[in-house]
Each structure stands twice: as structure tokens, then as C-alpha cells.
Backbone as CSV, one residue per row, in Angstrom:
resi,resn,N_x,N_y,N_z,CA_x,CA_y,CA_z,C_x,C_y,C_z
1,MET,0.841,-1.191,0.000,0.000,0.000,0.000,0.878,1.243,0.000
2,LYS,1.823,1.278,-0.967,2.889,2.248,-0.880,2.790,3.384,-1.894
3,THR,1.860,3.364,-2.847,1.818,4.458,-3.800,1.138,5.663,-3.185
4,LEU,1.510,6.848,-3.685,0.931,8.086,-3.193,-0.569,8.100,-3.403
5,VAL,-1.032,7.718,-4.609,-2.458,7.776,-4.896,-3.235,6.772,-4.057
6,LEU,-2.647,5.592,-3.769,-3.335,4.625,-2.918,-3.504,5.180,-1.512
7,CYS,-2.500,5.902,-1.021,-2.640,6.522,0.301,-3.735,7.577,0.282
8,LEU,-3.899,8.273,-0.833,-4.990,9.236,-0.951,-6.328,8.520,-0.858
9,MET,-6.425,7.340,-1.482,-7.666,6.573,-1.445,-8.021,6.177,-0.030
10,LEU,-7.009,5.846,0.768,-7.266,5.437,2.141,-7.745,6.610,2.985
11,LEU,-7.416,7.827,2.565,-7.935,8.990,3.271,-9.421,9.173,2.996
12,ILE,-9.881,8.686,1.829,-11.295,8.796,1.478,-12.101,7.702,2.172
13,LEU,-11.594,6.466,2.164,-12.271,5.356,2.851,-11.244,4.309,3.249
14,PRO,-10.930,4.159,4.605,-9.909,3.231,5.034,-10.109,1.773,4.551
15,GLN,-8.810,0.919,4.714,-8.388,-0.353,4.248,-9.327,-0.491,3.122
16,ALA,-4.808,-10.843,-1.079,-5.756,-10.972,-2.182,-5.809,-12.427,-2.494
17,VAL,-6.853,-12.150,-2.843,-7.034,-13.552,-3.154,-6.758,-13.704,-4.642
18,GLN,-6.145,-14.797,-5.085,-5.931,-14.916,-6.514,-5.917,-16.364,-6.942
19,ALA,-6.230,-16.569,-8.214,-6.091,-17.865,-8.860,-5.419,-17.597,-10.185
20,ALA,-4.778,-18.598,-10.760,-4.094,-18.375,-12.028,-4.383,-19.518,-12.971
21,GLU,-4.514,-19.199,-14.261,-4.701,-20.217,-15.280,-3.483,-20.204,-16.184
22,ALA,-2.737,-21.295,-16.229,-1.579,-21.371,-17.108,-2.023,-21.834,-18.487
23,THR,-1.328,-21.376,-19.523,-1.646,-21.781,-20.890,-0.380,-22.288,-21.555
24,ALA,-0.550,-22.988,-22.680,0.580,-23.593,-23.367,1.524,-22.541,-23.940
25,SER,1.066,-21.319,-24.157,1.875,-20.286,-24.788,2.682,-19.472,-23.783
26,LYS,2.849,-19.983,-22.589,3.593,-19.306,-21.527,2.924,-18.012,-21.078
27,SER,1.669,-17.843,-21.392,0.908,-16.716,-20.878,-0.086,-17.259,-19.858
28,PHE,-0.556,-16.385,-18.988,-1.513,-16.826,-17.976,-2.320,-15.631,-17.512
29,LYS,-3.313,-15.896,-16.705,-4.185,-14.858,-16.192,-4.221,-14.921,-14.668
30,HIS,-4.095,-13.773,-14.030,-4.402,-13.668,-12.611,-5.900,-13.398,-12.506
31,VAL,-6.599,-14.218,-11.728,-8.035,-14.048,-11.523,-8.249,-13.710,-10.055
32,MET,-8.716,-12.502,-9.790,-8.815,-12.026,-8.405,-10.234,-11.610,-8.058
33,PRO,-10.867,-12.263,-7.077,-12.212,-11.878,-6.650,-12.202,-10.493,-6.003
34,LEU,-13.212,-9.697,-6.324,-13.380,-8.358,-5.742,-14.805,-8.239,-5.226
35,TYR,-15.115,-8.941,-4.149,-16.458,-8.889,-3.583,-17.453,-9.473,-4.585
36,GLU,-18.306,-8.672,-5.220,-19.312,-9.198,-6.154,-18.770,-9.289,-7.580
37,HIS,-17.515,-8.899,-7.778,-16.897,-8.931,-9.099,-15.531,-9.625,-9.018
38,PHE,-14.898,-9.811,-10.155,-13.519,-10.271,-10.189,-12.830,-9.625,-11.388
39,VAL,-11.504,-9.548,-11.308,-10.740,-9.019,-12.432,-9.879,-10.124,-13.013
40,VAL,-9.641,-10.035,-14.314,-8.765,-10.950,-15.024,-7.602,-10.126,-15.557
41,VAL,-6.394,-10.414,-15.054,-5.206,-9.630,-15.418,-4.314,-10.469,-16.333
42,PRO,-4.180,-10.089,-17.610,-3.295,-10.834,-18.513,-1.840,-10.708,-18.083
43,MET,-1.121,-11.823,-18.110,0.297,-11.854,-17.802,1.001,-12.672,-18.890
44,SER,2.316,-12.558,-18.960,3.093,-13.400,-19.858,4.457,-13.636,-19.240
45,ALA,5.157,-14.645,-19.740,6.452,-15.000,-19.166,7.462,-13.866,-19.297
46,ASP,7.307,-13.024,-20.326,8.271,-11.945,-20.515,7.760,-10.603,-20.001
47,TRP,6.583,-10.592,-19.349,6.084,-9.335,-18.779,6.815,-9.107,-17.465
48,PRO,7.520,-7.972,-17.323,8.414,-7.803,-16.169,7.720,-7.347,-14.898
49,MET,6.606,-7.961,-14.554,5.911,-7.595,-13.329,5.580,-8.851,-12.540
50,THR,5.601,-8.742,-11.233,5.280,-9.880,-10.386,4.476,-9.410,-9.176
51,SER,3.671,-10.299,-8.609,2.852,-9.939,-7.460,3.726,-9.571,-6.276
52,ALA,3.434,-8.402,-5.648,4.258,-7.930,-4.543,3.498,-7.836,-3.233
53,PHE,2.183,-7.580,-3.311,1.422,-7.372,-2.076,-0.056,-7.579,-2.376
54,GLN,-0.753,-8.249,-1.461,-2.192,-8.433,-1.597,-2.850,-8.399,-0.225
55,LYS,-4.022,-7.809,-0.152,-4.764,-7.769,1.103,-6.241,-7.534,0.804
56,LYS,-7.077,-8.161,1.602,-8.519,-7.979,1.439,-9.184,-8.070,2.798
57,ASP,-10.100,-7.129,3.073,-10.943,-7.230,4.252,-12.357,-6.820,3.855
58,SER,-13.216,-6.582,4.808,-14.618,-6.316,4.503,-14.848,-4.959,3.847
59,ALA,-13.836,-4.074,3.896,-14.032,-2.714,3.394,-13.156,-2.351,2.209
60,PHE,-12.082,-3.129,1.966,-11.126,-2.704,0.957,-10.313,-3.886,0.450
61,PHE,-10.013,-3.883,-0.856,-9.166,-4.893,-1.492,-8.013,-4.194,-2.198
62,ILE,-6.815,-4.806,-2.140,-5.684,-4.256,-2.872,-4.768,-5.382,-3.339
63,ALA,-4.278,-5.259,-4.576,-3.244,-6.144,-5.107,-2.249,-5.253,-5.849
64,GLU,-0.958,-5.474,-5.610,0.078,-4.644,-6.225,1.110,-5.509,-6.946
65,PHE,1.582,-5.020,-8.096,2.564,-5.724,-8.905,3.721,-4.772,-9.211
66,VAL,4.956,-5.250,-9.086,6.136,-4.445,-9.377,7.063,-5.239,-10.304
67,PRO,7.995,-4.569,-10.978,8.988,-5.298,-11.776,9.726,-6.320,-10.933
68,ARG,10.151,-7.407,-11.537,10.700,-8.537,-10.792,11.916,-8.191,-9.944
69,LYS,12.699,-7.203,-10.342,13.889,-6.859,-9.575,13.636,-5.741,-8.570
70,GLN,12.362,-5.351,-8.414,12.020,-4.324,-7.440,11.172,-4.939,-6.321
71,THR,10.989,-4.183,-5.247,10.230,-4.674,-4.102,9.125,-3.689,-3.749
72,ILE,8.252,-4.097,-2.845,7.150,-3.248,-2.429,7.654,-1.994,-1.718
73,ASP,8.842,-2.060,-1.136,9.404,-0.913,-0.422,10.333,-0.071,-1.291
74,GLN,10.881,-0.674,-2.345,11.795,0.030,-3.241,11.366,-0.236,-4.681
75,TRP,10.638,0.697,-5.264,10.156,0.501,-6.627,10.090,1.825,-7.370
76,SER,10.105,1.722,-8.703,9.939,2.897,-9.554,8.741,2.744,-10.483
77,GLU,8.148,1.535,-10.499,7.020,1.244,-11.387,6.103,0.251,-10.690
78,MET,4.791,0.497,-10.742,3.862,-0.397,-10.048,2.492,-0.386,-10.717
79,ILE,1.864,-1.556,-10.759,0.458,-1.684,-11.142,-0.313,-2.066,-9.889
80,SER,-1.414,-1.377,-9.630,-2.233,-1.646,-8.441,-3.689,-1.814,-8.841
81,ILE,-4.363,-2.732,-8.174,-5.798,-2.934,-8.360,-6.443,-2.832,-6.987
82,THR,-7.428,-1.962,-6.861,-8.120,-1.802,-5.584,-9.621,-1.874,-5.808
83,ALA,-10.351,-2.181,-4.741,-11.808,-2.252,-4.847,-12.456,-1.932,-3.514
84,TYR,-13.598,-1.288,-3.595,-14.467,-1.033,-2.442,-15.789,-1.761,-2.675
85,PRO,-16.277,-2.554,-1.718,-17.581,-3.194,-1.899,-18.712,-2.174,-1.916
86,THR,-18.521,-1.072,-1.191,-19.480,0.038,-1.207,-18.724,1.286,-1.618
87,SER,-19.132,1.882,-2.713,-18.389,3.007,-3.262,-18.415,4.221,-2.342
88,PRO,-17.257,4.896,-2.176,-17.221,6.106,-1.351,-17.806,7.327,-2.051
89,THR,-18.059,7.216,-3.369,-18.663,8.321,-4.117,-19.745,7.784,-5.045
90,ALA,-20.606,8.680,-5.506,-21.725,8.263,-6.357,-21.271,7.894,-7.757
91,THR,-20.209,8.522,-8.254,-19.745,8.281,-9.618,-18.220,8.162,-9.661
92,ALA,-17.714,7.656,-10.776,-16.269,7.525,-10.954,-15.593,8.886,-11.007
93,ASN,-16.201,9.845,-11.719,-15.544,11.157,-11.823,-15.604,11.947,-10.519
94,GLU,-16.578,11.689,-9.674,-16.585,12.320,-8.353,-15.428,11.779,-7.505
95,TYR,-15.133,10.512,-7.654,-14.016,9.913,-6.930,-12.696,10.539,-7.377
96,PHE,-12.563,10.726,-8.681,-11.373,11.382,-9.213,-11.217,12.785,-8.623
97,ALA,-12.313,13.514,-8.534,-12.261,14.879,-8.012,-11.734,14.890,-6.574
98,LYS,-12.120,13.889,-5.769,-11.632,13.801,-4.394,-10.125,13.534,-4.369
99,LEU,-9.665,12.591,-5.202,-8.244,12.286,-5.259,-7.437,13.515,-5.678
100,ASN,-7.933,14.198,-6.693,-7.236,15.364,-7.211,-7.137,16.460,-6.151
101,SER,-8.197,16.638,-5.388,-8.213,17.665,-4.355,-7.193,17.365,-3.255
102,ILE,-7.148,16.113,-2.811,-6.208,15.733,-1.756,-4.770,15.838,-2.260
103,LEU,-4.532,15.400,-3.510,-3.192,15.469,-4.076,-2.708,16.916,-4.158
104,THR,-3.598,17.812,-4.540,-3.243,19.228,-4.633,-2.832,19.778,-3.267
105,ASN,-3.507,19.353,-2.221,-3.154,19.799,-0.873,-1.787,19.279,-0.445
106,LEU,-1.429,18.065,-0.879,-0.164,17.463,-0.481,1.026,17.971,-1.293
107,CYS,0.778,18.286,-2.550,1.874,18.657,-3.441,1.910,20.148,-3.753
108,GLY,0.787,20.837,-3.548,0.693,22.238,-3.933,0.200,22.348,-5.363
109,ALA,-0.599,23.349,-5.650,-1.178,23.507,-6.978,-0.100,23.614,-8.054
110,GLU,1.030,24.242,-7.706,2.086,24.441,-8.697,2.815,23.147,-9.037
111,ASN,2.668,22.116,-8.201,3.332,20.829,-8.433,2.340,19.710,-8.712
112,THR,1.127,20.064,-9.112,0.089,19.073,-9.377,-0.501,19.284,-10.762
113,ASN,-0.754,18.192,-11.455,-1.400,18.293,-12.765,-2.294,17.081,-12.986
114,ALA,-3.497,17.335,-13.439,-4.446,16.266,-13.747,-4.841,16.365,-15.211
115,LYS,-4.848,15.225,-15.886,-5.224,15.182,-17.296,-6.280,14.109,-17.496
116,THR,-7.472,14.507,-17.903,-8.565,13.568,-18.117,-8.494,12.981,-19.519
117,LEU,-8.512,11.658,-19.603,-8.478,10.967,-20.889,-9.843,10.394,-21.254
118,LYS,-10.636,10.083,-20.261,-12.012,9.632,-20.469,-12.807,10.014,-19.248
119,ASN,-13.877,10.752,-19.444,-14.644,11.276,-18.311,-16.061,10.721,-18.345
120,GLY,-16.411,9.940,-17.330,-17.744,9.383,-17.278,-18.151,9.060,-15.858
121,GLN,-19.432,8.848,-15.650,-19.922,8.514,-14.311,-19.563,7.085,-13.930
122,ASP,-19.480,6.185,-14.943,-19.198,4.782,-14.664,-17.745,4.399,-14.928
123,GLU,-17.038,5.186,-15.745,-15.627,4.908,-16.008,-14.877,6.221,-16.195
124,MET,-13.736,6.309,-15.526,-12.884,7.491,-15.604,-11.469,7.028,-15.903
125,VAL,-10.835,7.623,-16.917,-9.439,7.344,-17.230,-8.700,8.674,-17.176
126,ALA,-7.626,8.746,-16.398,-6.936,10.029,-16.224,-5.523,9.802,-15.727
127,MET,-4.720,10.887,-15.786,-3.390,10.895,-15.185,-3.366,11.915,-14.059
128,LEU,-2.716,11.558,-12.977,-2.458,12.487,-11.885,-0.956,12.579,-11.689
129,ALA,-0.447,13.785,-11.671,0.988,13.980,-11.504,1.270,14.847,-10.285
130,CYS,2.154,14.382,-9.452,2.696,15.177,-8.346,4.185,15.323,-8.622
131,GLY,4.591,16.509,-9.063,5.992,16.711,-9.403,6.915,16.648,-8.205
132,ARG,6.381,17.028,-7.056,7.176,17.012,-5.829,6.250,17.221,-4.641
133,LEU,6.362,16.357,-3.642,5.596,16.546,-2.418,6.073,17.798,-1.684
134,LYS,5.174,18.440,-0.986,5.592,19.502,-0.075,6.545,18.905,0.959
135,ASP,7.531,19.670,1.400,8.474,19.169,2.404,7.746,18.688,3.653
136,SER,6.644,19.356,3.987,5.881,18.987,5.182,5.182,17.646,5.034
137,ALA,5.031,17.169,3.777,4.365,15.892,3.524,5.348,14.790,3.163
138,SER,6.641,15.057,3.279,7.661,14.079,2.921,7.438,12.758,3.652
139,GLY,7.511,11.652,2.916,7.272,10.335,3.492,5.872,9.818,3.240
140,PHE,4.944,10.704,2.854,3.572,10.266,2.595,3.560,9.346,1.377
141,GLY,2.913,8.193,1.532,2.844,7.237,0.431,4.170,6.607,0.088
142,GLY,5.177,6.771,0.975,6.482,6.188,0.707,7.399,7.064,-0.122
143,LEU,6.939,8.257,-0.518,7.771,9.163,-1.301,8.758,9.902,-0.402
144,GLY,10.013,9.953,-0.844,11.016,10.675,-0.089,11.028,12.153,-0.438
145,LYS,11.826,12.909,0.283,11.925,14.347,0.058,12.429,14.620,-1.354
146,GLY,11.735,15.485,-2.079,12.141,15.858,-3.424,11.674,14.918,-4.513
147,GLN,10.976,13.816,-4.142,10.508,12.865,-5.146,9.124,13.240,-5.671
148,GLY,8.799,12.686,-6.847,7.483,12.886,-7.440,6.909,11.573,-7.935
149,GLU,5.633,11.598,-8.304,4.962,10.378,-8.773,3.945,10.713,-9.849
150,LEU,3.896,9.876,-10.879,2.924,9.994,-11.967,2.066,8.737,-11.972
151,THR,0.744,8.908,-12.039,-0.168,7.760,-12.010,-1.194,7.862,-13.126
152,LEU,-1.288,6.788,-13.887,-2.327,6.620,-14.902,-3.321,5.616,-14.344
153,TYR,-4.607,5.905,-14.430,-5.553,4.972,-13.829,-6.904,4.935,-14.528
154,ARG,-7.577,3.808,-14.299,-8.980,3.620,-14.673,-9.768,3.470,-13.375
155,ILE,-10.884,4.173,-13.283,-11.810,4.006,-12.163,-13.116,3.498,-12.744
156,LEU,-13.596,2.376,-12.231,-14.808,1.736,-12.733,-15.848,1.669,-11.624
157,LYS,-16.985,2.247,-11.862,-18.087,2.213,-10.897,-18.946,0.997,-11.180
158,THR,-19.121,0.146,-10.156,-20.003,-1.004,-10.287,-21.367,-0.635,-9.682
159,GLU,-22.279,-1.596,-9.658,-23.617,-1.313,-9.142,-23.562,-0.789,-7.710
160,LYS,-22.702,-1.380,-6.882,-22.604,-0.963,-5.487,-21.236,-0.392,-5.139
161,GLY,-20.196,-0.858,-5.790,-18.844,-0.526,-5.381,-18.053,0.286,-6.389
162,LEU,-16.725,0.209,-6.221,-15.813,0.971,-7.064,-14.527,0.175,-7.216
163,VAL,-14.019,0.082,-8.444,-12.774,-0.617,-8.732,-11.822,0.366,-9.396
164,SER,-10.571,0.411,-8.926,-9.559,1.292,-9.496,-8.361,0.475,-9.946
165,ILE,-7.848,0.790,-11.126,-6.676,0.121,-11.673,-5.640,1.199,-11.976
166,PHE,-4.481,1.118,-11.341,-3.474,2.174,-11.418,-2.175,1.671,-12.036
167,TYR,-1.527,2.514,-12.793,-0.154,2.270,-13.248,0.652,3.480,-12.792
168,SER,1.615,3.276,-11.894,2.347,4.394,-11.283,3.837,4.311,-11.555
169,TRP,4.454,5.496,-11.671,5.908,5.629,-11.786,6.364,6.684,-10.789
170,ARG,7.492,6.485,-10.156,8.006,7.477,-9.218,9.518,7.594,-9.341
171,GLY,10.019,8.726,-8.818,11.451,8.960,-8.875,11.751,10.388,-8.475
172,ASP,12.773,10.973,-9.079,13.127,12.351,-8.781,11.989,13.292,-9.156
173,GLY,11.939,14.450,-8.481,10.916,15.435,-8.786,10.985,15.884,-10.236
174,PHE,9.852,16.358,-10.767,9.786,16.759,-12.170,8.808,17.912,-12.348
175,ASP,8.884,18.562,-13.506,8.023,19.688,-13.844,6.692,19.163,-14.382
176,VAL,5.609,19.324,-13.626,4.315,18.769,-14.037,3.712,19.508,-15.233
177,LYS,4.198,20.711,-15.520,3.656,21.488,-16.628,4.274,21.097,-17.966
178,ASN,5.325,20.270,-17.936,6.024,19.860,-19.153,6.085,18.341,-19.199
179,GLU,5.271,17.706,-20.063,5.176,16.252,-20.084,6.467,15.584,-20.547
180,THR,7.364,16.344,-21.217,8.646,15.748,-21.594,9.547,15.544,-20.382
181,HIS,9.182,16.138,-19.256,9.942,15.969,-18.016,9.359,14.878,-17.123
182,TYR,8.268,14.241,-17.558,7.638,13.203,-16.743,8.599,12.021,-16.559
183,PRO,8.386,11.186,-15.539,9.282,10.051,-15.271,9.407,9.079,-16.434
184,VAL,8.375,8.995,-17.292,8.400,8.107,-18.457,7.850,8.850,-19.669
185,SER,8.133,8.333,-20.855,7.724,8.977,-22.098,6.241,8.758,-22.386
186,GLN,5.703,9.535,-23.316,4.321,9.363,-23.718,4.104,8.001,-24.370
187,ASN,5.129,7.455,-25.003,5.026,6.126,-25.593,4.824,5.070,-24.512
188,VAL,5.574,5.185,-23.418,5.434,4.246,-22.297,4.054,4.395,-21.662
189,ILE,3.602,5.635,-21.504,2.271,5.872,-20.933,1.191,5.259,-21.814
190,GLY,1.354,5.397,-23.143,0.379,4.814,-24.063,0.307,3.304,-23.949
191,LYS,1.460,2.653,-23.822,1.484,1.201,-23.666,0.876,0.783,-22.328
192,ALA,1.094,1.602,-21.303,0.511,1.300,-20.000,-1.010,1.389,-20.050
193,ARG,-1.510,2.355,-20.798,-2.964,2.473,-20.914,-3.550,1.241,-21.596
194,VAL,-2.872,0.741,-22.614,-3.334,-0.488,-23.275,-3.370,-1.640,-22.276
195,ALA,-2.322,-1.734,-21.443,-2.260,-2.804,-20.439,-3.415,-2.693,-19.453
196,LEU,-3.755,-1.473,-19.037,-4.865,-1.282,-18.105,-6.190,-1.633,-18.763
197,ASP,-6.330,-1.271,-20.037,-7.581,-1.552,-20.750,-7.800,-3.047,-20.942
198,GLU,-6.707,-3.828,-20.934,-6.821,-5.272,-21.135,-7.251,-6.008,-19.870
199,ILE,-7.208,-5.341,-18.727,-7.670,-5.959,-17.484,-9.197,-5.964,-17.486
200,MET,-9.792,-7.136,-17.392,-11.249,-7.268,-17.476,-11.888,-7.228,-16.093
201,LEU,-12.979,-6.497,-15.980,-13.801,-6.500,-14.769,-15.055,-7.309,-15.057
202,CYS,-15.323,-8.321,-14.237,-16.406,-9.264,-14.507,-17.347,-9.378,-13.308
203,ASP,-18.596,-9.634,-13.595,-19.599,-9.879,-12.568,-19.583,-11.365,-12.229
204,ILE,-19.418,-11.712,-10.952,-19.329,-13.117,-10.558,-20.621,-13.874,-10.852
205,LYS,-21.768,-13.272,-10.553,-23.043,-13.965,-10.720,-23.528,-13.962,-12.161
206,LYS,-23.128,-12.946,-12.940,-23.593,-12.842,-14.324,-22.420,-12.565,-15.267
207,PRO,-21.459,-13.497,-15.355,-20.320,-13.280,-16.244,-20.747,-13.318,-17.710
208,LYS,-20.220,-12.403,-18.501,-20.569,-12.332,-19.917,-19.317,-12.431,-20.776
209,GLY,-19.465,-12.912,-21.992,-18.359,-12.967,-22.932,-17.177,-13.741,-22.371
210,ASP,-15.979,-13.157,-22.508,-14.769,-13.829,-22.046,-14.772,-14.065,-20.538
211,CYS,-15.549,-13.266,-19.798,-15.594,-13.431,-18.346,-16.094,-14.815,-17.951
212,SER,-16.982,-15.383,-18.757,-17.556,-16.689,-18.428,-16.499,-17.791,-18.439
213,THR,-15.385,-17.556,-19.148,-14.301,-18.552,-19.207,-13.570,-18.636,-17.872
214,TYR,-13.510,-17.514,-17.147,-12.660,-17.444,-15.965,-13.407,-17.502,-14.633
215,VAL,-14.737,-17.459,-14.668,-15.482,-17.433,-13.421,-15.255,-18.710,-12.598
216,LYS,-14.899,-19.808,-13.250,-14.671,-21.068,-12.534,-13.441,-20.991,-11.628
217,PHE,-12.563,-20.004,-11.853,-11.367,-19.866,-11.035,-11.600,-18.977,-9.802
218,VAL,-12.804,-18.447,-9.672,-13.124,-17.588,-8.535,-13.527,-18.464,-7.373
219,GLU,-12.849,-18.299,-6.239,-13.158,-19.126,-5.066,-14.340,-18.551,-4.297
């Protein structure tokens, strides 16, 4: 639970289980129950990410993945999946507005930038950038003094809950007003968005399409 944006989520509403299907092509799927839903995360033998942390209780679910040579305490790149059985906001874009507001307070308006890529009540895709935490907030979310973090995410509103899928990068502070100074290039961000879009959210009781193939792996 070490990303800056995940810590922001815990300020909104405090606090995995997984199964995997191996295939002959050295690819596999992580299948993770999320209360009344589950997600299917495509993986492959050459995808440089591995499970680093998982936790689930009655109020919150989280699963985090980092590159194989990094750890949950020392990382520069992370994919996170979180879920609330009862949504803390009425819509996905309202949830984004809360995150953006808290981030601005922690980083300062001059070191914060939000870019909306898809705006909807049921699905929100956006980037949040904190070029540098305020010195008074140093250590929040695991960020050290002078560090910054960029997060690309999808927020999906379900009938009762909320599911968030994040791709985060962190490192030295950067200029949030100039995307060429971001921790990664626009090409890397574009590929990350494709990876997030490939993660399927499925209804356990009423799986449709490809979801019906994986519901048998849900415990």
C-alpha cells in the first residue's frame, strides 16, 4: 500500500485472493475476486511484473505488482488494483475529483497536474501527476523528500462498489507542466494504458463474454 495515490484513497475510505490459469503459450491470467466482481489480469512470461502485495478485508481490497527486480518498499514502477464493496462516491468522476483535491493539498497547486483521458460517471481514465511533495508531507505514500509520482488509472463504478486500476511511476521530482519531463515517455504511458484496458472487470453472478471462461477460477 505504498503508492501516493493509494494513500490518498485510504484517506477517502480506510483499508488478495488470486487464482491463475496457465496456458501452453507461456501466458496466464491472474483471476482475483473483488467482492461481487472479479478481475482478469493478462500476464506473460516476458512481462516484467510480479505480485508484490495483496490484502482484502470487509471494506477494501488491494493487489500490487512491481517489476521482478524491485520490491514493495523500493520501486519505480507499479500496477495496483483496488476495490471497495461500497463506493465512497456516487460516480467515478466524483471519486477522481476527491483524489485530485487531496493530491493538490499534499503537493501544492504548482506541483500538481491532472489530465482527463475519459470522463464518465461509470468509467474514468486520467493521469495524476505530483511533481514534488511539499516538504511537510515528505514520506507520505512512501515518497522521499524531493521525489514525485505519476499515475495513470482507470476508475470503474459497479452497481454498489468501485474498482480502481493504477499504473504508477516514481522517482526524482519533475516539472508537471512539461510532459517531456515526466518520469516516463508518452510512448510508455500509451502502452501502459493499453495494459490497463486489457484488465477485465467481470460480474461473478452474471459473467458475460470472455468473463464466463474465468469465473470457474473464482473461489
